[in-house]
C-alpha positions in Angstrom: -5.0 31.0 -3.5 -4.2 27.3 -2.9 -6.9 25.0 -4.2 -5.4 21.7 -3.2 -2.8 20.3 -0.7 -2.1 16.6 -0.4 -0.4 14.7 2.3 0.7 11.2 1.5 0.5 9.1 4.6 0.5 5.3 5.0 -2.0 2.6 6.1 0.4 1.7 8.9 -1.4 4.3 11.0 -4.2 1.7 11.5 -1.8 -0.7 13.3 -2.4 -4.4 13.6 -6.0 -5.5 13.0 -5.5 -9.3 12.9 -6.3 -9.4 9.2 -9.6 -7.4 9.5 -10.8 -4.9 7.0 -10.2 -1.3 8.0 -11.5 2.0 6.5 -11.1 5.7 7.0 -13.8 5.8 9.7 -11.8 3.4 11.9 -9.7 4.7 14.8 -6.0 4.8 14.4 -3.7 2.5 16.4 -0.2 3.2 15.2 2.5 1.1 16.9 5.9 1.7 15.2 7.7 5.0 15.6 7.3 5.6 11.9 3.5 5.1 12.0 3.1 7.2 15.1 4.9 10.1 13.3 2.7 9.7 10.3 -0.5 9.8 12.4 0.8 12.9 14.1 1.6 14.5 10.7 -1.9 13.8 9.5 -3.3 15.5 12.5 -1.2 18.6 12.0 -2.1 18.9 8.4 -5.8 18.5 9.1 -5.4 21.2 11.8 -4.5 23.6 9.0 -7.8 22.7 7.3 -9.9 22.9 10.5 -8.3 26.0 11.9 -7.4 28.0 8.8 -9.4 26.5 5.9 -6.4 25.2 4.1 -7.5 22.7 1.3 -5.8 19.7 2.9 -6.4 16.2 1.6 -4.9 13.1 3.4 -4.2 9.9 1.5 -3.3 6.7 3.3 -1.2 4.6 0.9 -0.9 0.8 1.0 2.4 -0.8 -0.1 3.6 0.9 -3.3 4.9 -1.0 -6.3 5.7 -0.2 -9.9 8.5 -0.4 -12.5 11.9 -0.6 -10.7 10.2 -1.2 -7.3 8.3 -4.5 -7.3 8.7 -8.2 -6.6 9.8 -8.6 -10.2 13.0 -6.8 -9.3 13.6 -9.0 -6.3 13.0 -12.2 -8.3 15.4 -11.1 -11.0 18.0 -10.1 -8.5 17.7 -13.5 -6.7 16.7 -11.9 -3.4 13.1 -12.8 -3.4 11.9 -14.9 -0.4 8.5 -16.7 0.0 7.7 -16.2 3.7 4.8 -18.3 5.0 2.7 -16.6 7.6 -0.8 -18.1 7.3 -3.6 -15.5 7.2 -1.3 -12.6 6.7 -2.1 -10.5 3.7 -0.8 -7.1 2.4 -2.8 -4.4 0.5 -0.9 -2.9 -2.4 -1.3 -0.2 -5.0 0.5 0.4 -8.3 2.2 3.8 -8.6 0.2 4.7 -11.7 -3.1 4.3 -9.8 -1.7 6.5 -7.0 -1.0 9.2 -9.6 -4.5 8.8 -11.1 -6.1 9.1 -7.7 -4.2 12.3 -6.8 -5.0 13.9 -10.2 -8.7 13.0 -9.7 -8.6 14.7 -6.3 -6.9 17.8 -7.7 -9.6 18.2 -10.3 -12.4 17.7 -7.7 -11.0 19.0 -4.4 -12.7 17.9 -1.2 -10.8 19.6 1.6 -10.6 17.6 4.8 -11.0 14.3 3.0 -9.1 11.3 4.2 -8.9 8.5 1.6 -7.2 5.1 1.5 -5.4 4.2 -1.7 -5.1 0.5 -2.4 -6.1 -2.0 -5.0 -9.0 -4.4 -4.8 -7.3 -7.5 -3.4 -5.0 -7.9 -0.4 -2.7 -10.9 -1.0 0.0 -12.9 0.7 3.6 -11.9 -0.1 4.4 -15.5 -1.0 1.5 -15.7 -3.4 2.7 -12.6 -5.3 6.3 -13.9 -5.6 5.0 -17.3 -6.9 2.9 -15.4 -9.5 6.0 -13.4 -10.7 8.0 -16.7 -11.0 5.2 -18.3 -13.0 5.2 -15.4 -15.5 8.9 -15.5 -15.8 9.0 -19.3 -16.2 11.3 -20.0 -13.3 10.7 -22.1 -10.1 9.7 -20.1 -7.1 11.9 -20.0 -4.0 10.9 -22.4 -1.3 8.5 -21.4 1.4 10.1 -20.3 4.7 8.1 -20.3 7.9 7.8 -16.8 9.3 9.3 -18.0 12.6 12.4 -19.0 10.8 12.6 -15.9 8.6 12.0 -13.2 11.2 15.5 -13.5 12.9 17.2 -12.5 9.6 14.9 -9.6 8.9 15.9 -5.9 9.1 14.1 -3.8 11.7 12.1 -2.2 8.8 11.1 -5.6 7.5 10.0 -6.7 11.0 7.9 -3.5 11.2 6.4 -4.3 7.8 5.4 -7.8 8.9 4.2 -6.9 12.4 0.9 -5.5 11.3 -1.8 -7.6 9.5 -4.8 -5.8 8.0 -6.8 -5.5 4.9 -7.6 -2.0 3.6 -11.0 -0.8 2.4 -10.8 1.3 -0.8 -14.6 1.9 -1.0 -14.2 5.6 -0.6 -11.5 5.8 -3.2 -13.8 4.1 -5.7 -16.8 6.2 -4.8 -15.1 9.6 -4.9 -11.9 9.3 -7.1 -11.5 6.2 -9.2 -14.5 4.1 -10.1 -12.0 1.7 -11.7 -8.3 1.1 -11.2 -5.9 0.6 -14.1 -4.4 -2.3 -12.0 -7.2 -3.7 -9.8 -5.0 -6.5 -8.4 -1.3 -7.3 -8.3 -1.8 -9.7 -11.3 -2.5 -6.9 -13.8 0.2 -4.7 -12.3 2.9 -7.3 -12.2 2.0 -8.5 -15.8 2.3 -4.9 -17.1 5.7 -4.4 -15.4 7.0 -7.6 -17.1 5.4 -6.8 -20.4 7.0 -3.3 -20.5 10.5 -4.4 -19.5 13.2 -3.4 -22.0 14.3 -6.2 -24.3 
């Protein structure tokens, strides 16, 4: 009687693409153990659809941010860093837009579908941190060359920085969300700051 099953995967399954744009039709090249496990999980869930007709949907999520989990929190805590790695950009998505995309999928099931969930503009981490600081009216932290920063990174942070790719959200716009509530980090970050408690 199930009408919808959703597996939330991650765009890390695409691996490093040297900053190129990747979409759902592109082959997977996971490198980290975490990404390899996610790709395997995707395959197993989709086997349930192919072999048993289970209404499985796979969503590959870009970096998630929202209230309580964003560069705003890092800046306010004094832990934000501006790491300079030329040409390296991250795709992101606000948690509210993830929820909207999942709800849209539930109301219009398409079993077997694989959909990237990300906003419309990949951006450098240092750029986002600078934007947060500008909105808060404080000076941004200094730029740190990536080669100097990597030694102090946790294994998870190194994994995060090891892959460079931009994610296509064309399919998401065509099938689930013609428009995002937060199409870029600018709208999302501004909304987080505007809605902070006094």
